[in-house]
C-alpha positions in Angstrom: 48.0 -78.2 -50.2 44.6 -79.7 -50.6 43.8 -77.5 -53.4 46.9 -79.1 -55.2 45.6 -82.3 -54.8 42.1 -81.8 -55.6 43.7 -80.0 -58.9 46.0 -82.9 -59.7 43.2 -85.4 -59.1 40.8 -83.6 -61.5 43.8 -83.5 -64.1 44.4 -87.2 -63.6 40.9 -88.1 -63.8 40.4 -85.8 -67.2 43.3 -87.2 -68.4 41.8 -90.7 -67.9 38.5 -89.7 -69.5 40.3 -88.5 -72.7 42.5 -91.7 -73.1 39.4 -93.8 -72.3 37.5 -92.0 -74.8 40.0 -92.0 -77.5 40.6 -95.5 -77.0 37.1 -96.6 -76.9 36.6 -94.8 -80.2 39.7 -96.1 -81.9 38.4 -99.7 -81.1 35.0 -99.2 -82.5 36.6 -97.6 -85.6 38.4 -100.7 -86.0 35.5 -102.9 -85.4 33.8 -101.3 -88.2 36.6 -101.6 -90.5 36.9 -105.2 -89.8 33.4 -105.6 -90.4 33.9 -103.9 -93.8 36.7 -106.4 -94.5 34.3 -109.1 -94.2 31.9 -107.8 -96.7 34.9 -107.2 -98.8 35.6 -110.9 -98.8 32.2 -111.9 -99.7 31.9 -109.2 -102.7 35.1 -110.4 -104.3 33.8 -114.1 -104.0 30.7 -112.7 -105.7 32.4 -110.8 -108.3 34.5 -114.0 -109.3 31.4 -116.2 -109.5 29.9 -113.7 -111.9 32.2 -114.2 -115.0 31.8 -117.9 -114.6 27.9 -117.6 -114.6 27.8 -115.3 -117.5 30.2 -118.0 -119.5 27.9 -120.8 -118.5 24.8 -118.9 -119.7 26.3 -117.4 -123.0 26.0 -120.5 -124.9 22.5 -121.1 -124.3 21.2 -117.4 -124.6 23.2 -116.3 -127.4 20.3 -113.9 -128.5 20.7 -112.2 -124.9 23.7 -110.4 -125.5 22.6 -107.3 -124.3 21.7 -108.9 -121.0 25.0 -110.6 -120.6 27.1 -107.6 -121.4 24.9 -105.3 -119.0 25.5 -108.0 -116.2 29.5 -107.8 -116.8 29.4 -104.2 -117.0 27.5 -103.8 -113.7 30.2 -106.1 -112.4 33.1 -104.2 -113.4 31.4 -101.0 -111.9 30.7 -102.8 -108.5 34.0 -104.1 -108.5 35.9 -100.8 -108.9 33.3 -99.3 -106.3 34.3 -102.0 -103.8 37.8 -101.0 -104.5 37.1 -97.8 -103.6 35.2 -98.3 -100.4 37.8 -100.8 -99.4 40.2 -97.8 -99.3 38.4 -96.0 -96.8 35.8 -97.9 -95.2 32.8 -95.9 -93.5 33.4 -93.0 -95.8 29.6 -92.0 -96.6 30.5 -91.3 -100.2 32.3 -94.4 -100.9 29.6 -96.3 -99.1 26.6 -94.7 -101.3 28.8 -95.5 -104.6 29.2 -99.1 -103.6 25.3 -99.3 -102.5 24.2 -97.8 -105.9 26.9 -100.1 -107.9 25.4 -103.3 -105.8 22.1 -102.4 -106.6 22.7 -102.0 -110.4 24.5 -105.3 -110.1 21.8 -107.0 -108.4 19.3 -105.9 -110.7 21.3 -107.2 -113.6 21.8 -110.3 -112.1 18.0 -110.6 -111.2 17.1 -110.3 -114.9 19.7 -112.8 -115.9 18.4 -115.4 -113.7 14.5 -114.6 -114.6 15.9 -114.9 -118.1 17.4 -118.3 -117.4 14.1 -119.7 -116.2 13.0 -119.6 -120.0 15.9 -122.0 -120.9 15.0 -125.7 -119.6 18.3 -127.1 -120.7 20.2 -124.2 -118.9 18.2 -124.8 -115.8 19.1 -128.5 -115.9 22.9 -127.7 -116.2 24.8 -128.8 -113.3 27.3 -126.1 -113.5 24.6 -123.6 -113.8 22.8 -124.8 -110.6 26.1 -124.9 -108.7 27.0 -121.3 -109.6 23.4 -120.2 -108.9 23.6 -122.0 -105.3 27.0 -120.4 -104.7 25.9 -117.1 -105.8 22.7 -117.6 -103.6 25.0 -118.4 -100.7 27.5 -115.5 -101.0 24.4 -113.0 -101.4 23.3 -114.4 -98.0 26.8 -114.0 -96.6 27.0 -110.6 -98.1 23.9 -109.7 -96.3 24.8 -110.6 -93.0 28.3 -109.0 -93.2 26.7 -105.9 -94.4 24.4 -106.1 -91.1 27.4 -106.8 -89.0 29.1 -103.8 -90.5 26.2 -101.5 -90.2 25.7 -102.5 -86.6 29.5 -101.5 -85.9 29.2 -98.3 -87.9 26.0 -97.5 -85.6 27.8 -98.4 -82.5 30.7 -96.1 -83.6 28.6 -93.4 -84.7 26.5 -93.3 -81.5 30.0 -93.6 -79.2 31.3 -90.6 -80.9 28.1 -88.3 -81.0 27.2 -88.8 -77.3 28.1 -86.2 -74.6 31.0 -85.6 -73.5 32.6 -87.8 -76.3 31.4 -85.2 -79.0 33.5 -82.7 -77.8 36.7 -85.0 -78.3 35.9 -86.6 -81.3 36.1 -83.8 -83.8 39.4 -82.7 -82.1 40.9 -86.0 -82.8 39.6 -86.6 -86.3 37.0 -89.2 -85.6 34.4 -88.4 -88.4 31.0 -89.9 -88.7 31.1 -93.5 -90.7 28.6 -94.1 -93.5 26.1 -97.1 -93.5 26.0 -99.5 -96.4 22.4 -99.6 -97.4 20.8 -101.5 -99.9 19.6 -99.2 -102.8 16.6 -100.9 -104.6 14.7 -99.7 -107.5 11.2 -98.2 -107.1 9.7 -101.3 -108.9 11.3 -103.4 -106.1 10.0 -101.5 -103.2 6.4 -101.5 -104.4 4.2 -104.2 -103.3 2.9 -106.7 -106.0 -0.7 -106.5 -106.9 -2.6 -109.6 -106.7 -6.1 -110.3 -108.3 -8.2 -113.4 -108.2 -10.6 -112.4 -110.9 
């Protein structure tokens, strides 16, 4: 009789462990998906601002057509990558594609903003100032949302990789989630050279 009670107790404890582990992983997966949704909101806002920015700049920078077209093309590629990532948040390939597209878009926007500095009338344009300010604010929100997402993904990945949860994670289909990392060009990674001579 004691053996049967001990056996039933072990089964009950094992079942509670499996249920607790499963529910914990589901909660962590849902948290990182929610964190990605916050990124998605900010990225959509950013994508909506870019055409307005290009339209504002277009009148002043007529001979910079290639730069303007490159920004719009990069925006469209990033938008499509974001759509793919939104379909499967955490998918490492989708996150890598989004990071790459976002890096190209950021580089294009950086070139556009640098070129706009050469046009005093454009810098004085209130619409341009407002759009630049909104874009900067949105960039900051994207960075904060990306950090929250990466923290949630790390928490989830650690929870699914620790023993004994790792034995159950694969069995229940909890795959590793990908981080959303900023992909910078090599020139951005190099420290600037300063010379006082």
